[in-house]
C-alpha positions as CSV (number, residue, x, y, z in Angstrom):
1,M,-21.8,-49.3,44.9
2,R,-19.8,-51.4,42.5
3,A,-21.0,-54.8,41.2
4,A,-18.7,-57.7,42.2
5,S,-19.1,-61.5,41.9
6,S,-20.0,-63.4,45.1
7,T,-16.7,-65.2,44.8
8,L,-14.8,-61.9,44.9
9,Q,-16.9,-60.6,47.8
10,S,-16.2,-63.7,49.8
11,F,-12.5,-63.4,49.1
12,L,-12.3,-59.8,50.1
13,L,-14.2,-60.5,53.3
14,S,-11.7,-63.2,54.2
15,K,-9.0,-60.4,54.4
16,T,-6.5,-62.6,52.5
17,P,-3.6,-60.6,51.1
18,F,-4.0,-60.0,47.4
19,W,-2.6,-58.1,44.4
20,S,-4.6,-55.4,42.5
21,A,-4.1,-53.7,39.2
22,D,-5.9,-51.0,37.3
23,L,-7.0,-52.0,33.8
24,Y,-7.7,-49.3,31.2
25,T,-9.7,-49.8,28.0
26,I,-9.5,-46.7,25.7
27,Q,-11.6,-46.8,22.6
28,L,-9.9,-44.4,20.1
29,T,-11.6,-42.3,17.4
30,N,-9.8,-44.4,14.7
31,G,-11.6,-47.5,15.8
32,Q,-8.7,-49.1,17.6
33,T,-8.7,-50.0,21.3
34,L,-5.8,-49.3,23.6
35,R,-5.6,-51.6,26.6
36,L,-3.1,-50.7,29.4
37,T,-2.5,-51.6,33.0
38,S,-0.8,-50.0,35.9
39,A,0.8,-53.4,36.9
40,S,4.5,-54.1,36.4
41,Q,3.7,-56.9,34.0
42,N,1.0,-57.6,31.3
43,I,-2.3,-58.7,32.7
44,T,-4.7,-61.0,30.7
45,A,-8.3,-60.3,31.8
46,N,-11.8,-60.6,30.3
47,G,-10.2,-62.1,27.2
48,Y,-7.8,-59.3,26.5
49,V,-4.1,-58.5,27.2
50,F,-3.5,-55.2,29.0
51,L,0.0,-53.9,28.4
52,S,2.1,-52.7,31.3
53,T,4.7,-50.8,29.2
54,T,5.0,-49.0,25.9
55,P,3.5,-46.8,27.0
56,A,3.1,-46.8,30.8
57,I,0.0,-45.4,32.4
58,K,-0.7,-44.0,35.8
59,R,-3.9,-42.8,37.4
60,G,-4.2,-39.5,39.3
61,T,-7.4,-38.6,41.1
62,W,-10.8,-40.0,40.4
63,S,-14.1,-39.3,42.0
64,V,-17.3,-41.4,42.4
65,K,-20.5,-39.7,43.3
66,Y,-23.9,-41.3,43.9
67,T,-25.7,-38.1,42.9
68,Q,-26.3,-36.4,39.6
69,E,-22.9,-34.8,39.8
70,V,-20.5,-36.0,37.0
71,P,-17.6,-38.2,38.2
72,T,-14.1,-37.5,36.8
73,L,-10.9,-39.4,36.2
74,D,-7.4,-38.0,35.7
75,F,-4.6,-40.1,34.3
76,N,-1.3,-39.9,32.4
77,I,0.1,-41.9,29.6
78,Y,3.8,-41.7,29.7
79,S,5.4,-41.8,26.2
80,T,8.5,-40.6,24.5
81,G,6.5,-40.3,21.3
82,T,7.7,-43.5,19.5
83,D,7.4,-46.3,22.0
84,Y,3.9,-47.7,21.5
85,H,3.5,-50.9,19.5
86,D,0.0,-51.2,18.2
87,A,-2.0,-54.4,17.6
88,L,-0.2,-54.9,14.3
89,G,3.2,-54.7,15.8
90,N,4.0,-51.3,14.4
91,V,5.7,-48.5,16.3
92,V,3.6,-45.3,16.2
93,N,4.1,-41.8,17.5
94,L,1.4,-41.7,20.3
95,K,2.0,-38.1,21.1
96,E,1.6,-37.2,17.4
97,L,-1.6,-39.2,17.2
98,A,-2.9,-37.3,20.3
99,H,-2.0,-34.1,18.5
100,Q,-4.2,-35.2,15.6
101,G,-7.1,-35.8,17.9
102,I,-7.1,-39.6,18.3
103,F,-8.0,-39.3,22.0
104,D,-10.7,-36.6,21.5
105,Y,-13.9,-37.9,23.0
106,A,-12.4,-41.4,23.3
107,Y,-14.3,-43.7,25.6
108,V,-12.3,-44.7,28.8
109,Q,-13.2,-47.6,31.0
110,L,-11.3,-48.3,34.2
111,D,-11.6,-51.8,35.8
112,R,-9.8,-53.1,38.8
113,A,-8.5,-56.7,39.0
114,F,-8.1,-58.4,42.4
115,M,-5.6,-61.3,42.2
116,P,-4.8,-63.9,44.9
117,T,-1.5,-64.4,43.1
118,F,-0.1,-62.0,40.6
119,G,-1.7,-62.6,37.2
120,D,-4.6,-64.7,38.5
121,V,-7.8,-62.8,37.6
122,S,-10.1,-65.7,38.2
123,L,-12.0,-63.7,40.8
124,G,-13.1,-61.3,38.0
125,T,-12.8,-57.5,37.7
126,V,-14.8,-54.6,39.1
127,L,-15.9,-51.7,36.9
128,I,-14.7,-48.5,38.5
129,F,-15.3,-45.8,35.9
130,G,-16.7,-45.2,32.4
131,G,-16.8,-42.0,30.5
132,R,-15.4,-39.8,27.7
133,T,-12.2,-37.8,27.6
134,S,-12.8,-34.1,28.2
135,G,-9.3,-32.6,28.5
136,I,-6.0,-33.6,26.8
137,E,-2.6,-32.0,27.3
138,I,0.6,-33.2,25.5
139,T,3.6,-32.8,27.8
140,A,7.3,-33.6,27.7
141,L,6.6,-36.9,29.4
142,G,3.5,-38.0,27.5
143,I,-0.2,-37.2,27.5
144,K,-2.2,-35.9,30.4
145,M,-5.9,-36.6,30.2
146,S,-9.1,-36.2,32.1
147,A,-12.4,-38.0,31.5
148,K,-16.0,-37.3,32.6
149,G,-18.5,-40.0,33.5
150,D,-21.3,-41.1,31.2
151,N,-23.9,-39.0,32.8
152,V,-22.1,-35.9,31.4
153,L,-24.5,-36.4,28.5
154,M,-27.3,-35.1,30.7
155,Q,-25.7,-31.7,30.6
156,Q,-26.2,-31.1,26.9
157,Y,-28.6,-28.4,25.9
158,M,-32.1,-29.5,25.1
159,P,-33.9,-29.5,22.8
160,K,-31.6,-30.4,19.9
161,N,-32.9,-27.7,17.6
162,I,-33.0,-24.2,19.0
163,Y,-33.9,-20.8,17.5
164,S,-30.7,-18.9,16.6
165,L,-29.6,-16.3,14.2
166,G,-27.0,-18.6,12.5
167,C,-27.7,-21.8,10.8
168,I,-28.0,-24.8,13.2
169,H,-26.7,-27.3,10.6
170,M,-23.1,-28.4,10.5
171,L,-21.5,-27.8,7.1
172,F,-21.9,-30.9,4.9
173,D,-24.1,-32.8,7.3
174,S,-27.4,-34.4,6.2
175,G,-29.4,-31.3,7.0
176,C,-27.0,-29.1,5.0
177,G,-27.0,-31.5,2.1
178,L,-23.8,-30.3,0.4
179,S,-21.0,-32.6,-0.7
180,Q,-17.7,-31.8,1.0
181,S,-15.7,-33.0,-2.0
182,A,-17.4,-30.3,-4.2
183,F,-15.9,-27.6,-2.0
184,T,-12.5,-29.0,-1.5
185,I,-9.4,-28.2,-3.5
186,T,-6.0,-30.0,-3.7
187,Q,-3.1,-27.6,-3.3
188,A,0.7,-27.9,-2.7
189,V,2.4,-26.0,0.1
190,G,4.0,-23.0,-1.3
191,T,7.6,-21.9,-1.1
192,G,7.1,-18.9,1.2
193,P,7.8,-18.9,4.9
194,I,6.4,-22.2,6.4
195,N,5.8,-22.9,10.1
196,S,3.5,-25.0,12.3
197,I,0.6,-22.5,12.0
198,F,1.1,-20.9,8.6
199,L,1.0,-22.6,5.2
200,P,1.5,-20.6,2.1
201,W,-0.5,-21.3,-1.1
202,S,1.4,-22.6,-4.1
203,S,-1.3,-20.9,-6.1
204,A,-3.9,-18.9,-4.3
205,P,-7.6,-19.7,-5.2
206,S,-9.7,-17.0,-6.8
207,T,-11.6,-16.3,-3.5
208,P,-9.4,-17.2,-0.5
209,S,-12.0,-15.8,1.9
210,N,-14.2,-18.9,1.1
211,Y,-11.8,-21.0,3.2
212,L,-12.1,-19.1,6.4
213,N,-13.3,-21.5,9.2
214,G,-12.6,-24.4,6.9
215,T,-10.2,-27.2,7.3
216,V,-6.9,-28.3,5.8
217,T,-5.5,-31.9,5.7
218,I,-1.9,-32.6,4.8
219,T,-1.9,-35.4,2.3
220,S,1.8,-36.1,1.8
221,G,5.1,-35.6,3.6
222,Q,6.0,-36.0,7.3
223,A,2.8,-34.2,8.4
224,E,0.6,-36.5,6.3
225,G,-2.8,-37.1,7.8
226,Q,-2.8,-34.1,10.2
227,T,-6.0,-31.9,10.0
228,R,-6.4,-28.4,11.4
229,S,-9.1,-25.7,11.3
230,I,-8.4,-22.5,9.5
231,I,-8.7,-19.3,11.6
232,A,-7.5,-16.8,9.0
233,V,-6.8,-16.8,5.3
234,S,-5.3,-14.4,2.7
235,S,-3.9,-14.4,-0.8
236,T,-0.6,-15.6,0.7
237,G,-1.7,-18.6,2.7
238,L,-3.6,-20.2,5.6
239,Q,-3.3,-19.6,9.3
240,L,-4.2,-22.5,11.5
241,V,-6.0,-22.6,14.8
242,Y,-3.6,-25.0,16.4
243,P,0.0,-25.8,15.2
244,L,0.8,-28.9,13.3
245,Y,2.8,-31.6,15.0
246,N,5.3,-31.7,12.1
247,I,6.1,-28.8,9.8
248,P,5.3,-29.6,6.1
249,A,7.9,-28.9,3.4
250,A,7.3,-26.9,0.2
251,G,5.6,-29.1,-2.3
252,D,3.8,-31.3,0.2
253,T,0.2,-31.6,-0.9
254,M,-2.8,-30.6,1.1
255,A,-6.6,-30.7,0.8
256,V,-8.3,-27.5,1.7
257,T,-12.1,-27.4,2.4
258,Q,-14.2,-24.3,2.5
259,G,-15.8,-23.0,5.7
260,C,-19.2,-21.5,6.5
261,Q,-20.0,-18.4,8.4
262,K,-23.5,-19.6,9.3
263,N,-25.3,-16.6,7.8
264,M,-27.7,-16.2,4.9
265,T,-25.4,-14.2,2.7
266,V,-22.7,-16.9,2.7
267,C,-25.3,-19.7,2.3
268,K,-26.7,-18.0,-0.7
269,N,-23.7,-16.5,-2.5
270,Q,-20.9,-19.0,-1.6
271,F,-22.8,-22.3,-1.5
272,N,-26.1,-21.6,-3.4
273,N,-27.9,-23.6,-0.6
274,L,-30.4,-21.1,0.8
275,T,-33.2,-23.7,0.6
276,H,-31.4,-25.7,3.4
277,Y,-30.6,-22.7,5.6
278,R,-31.8,-23.3,9.1
279,G,-31.1,-20.0,10.8
280,F,-33.8,-17.6,12.1
281,P,-32.4,-14.1,11.4
282,Y,-35.8,-12.4,11.7
283,I,-36.6,-13.3,15.2
284,P,-37.0,-10.0,17.1
285,P,-34.5,-9.2,19.9
286,V,-35.6,-9.7,23.5
287,E,-35.9,-5.9,23.9
288,T,-38.8,-5.9,21.4
289,A,-40.8,-8.1,23.7
290,Y,-40.8,-5.5,26.3
């Protein structure tokens, strides 16, 4: 059941013809909010303007369940990559921002406006869906996304702290206690072969293996601001988990942060942080209990 004002309920019961439009509010990870509508013209509702173009949006399937099952919403944002004007009037590459993770775990709210005449939202809106993005795919036409309802949080593992062989802290979080800047170096992209998933060192660090499972952020050039995880490292360069949206040029700068293997040896020898290690390597295997 969806909450609606008594005025809207009376209007719908009168079976008077009306216009309807989907209103999307997407709270991005950078703090901005994207408001779009499926209508052919901009809609002003709840004190905000919902854009009808640049980019366009279209909903696919959505589900509503009155059980403990998680509802889902599928929708597409159609974009050529440089057609979205943000709140400051700037043109941004929306597909590139999606590549950088701006829609990762973004909050999506879908409301529906019922209008006696087009643009008249005096009857109010009805909340249809609320949840977090769970799947993102960049296509030739734009960005294809799916979202799961708020009750997906009920599916997380409990309790928060569990016994495991590896450390349960995230590197550089409050439990780990280390400073990220102390384990980050500034490098330039080298002159070797460069592509979207391999970046050569300009000058290899003394222990390249310390940066396995770490991160690299491009800090200049056309790929500036893009961050990727490191899946492999050698004396020649870094291999990334996912390709960069833009390929850096030799000489572009990058910040490279060390990674953690979540075991006692690395915690002691690489980070000298064994006092904060939160793994349980001496728990006997299940077979021992039998």
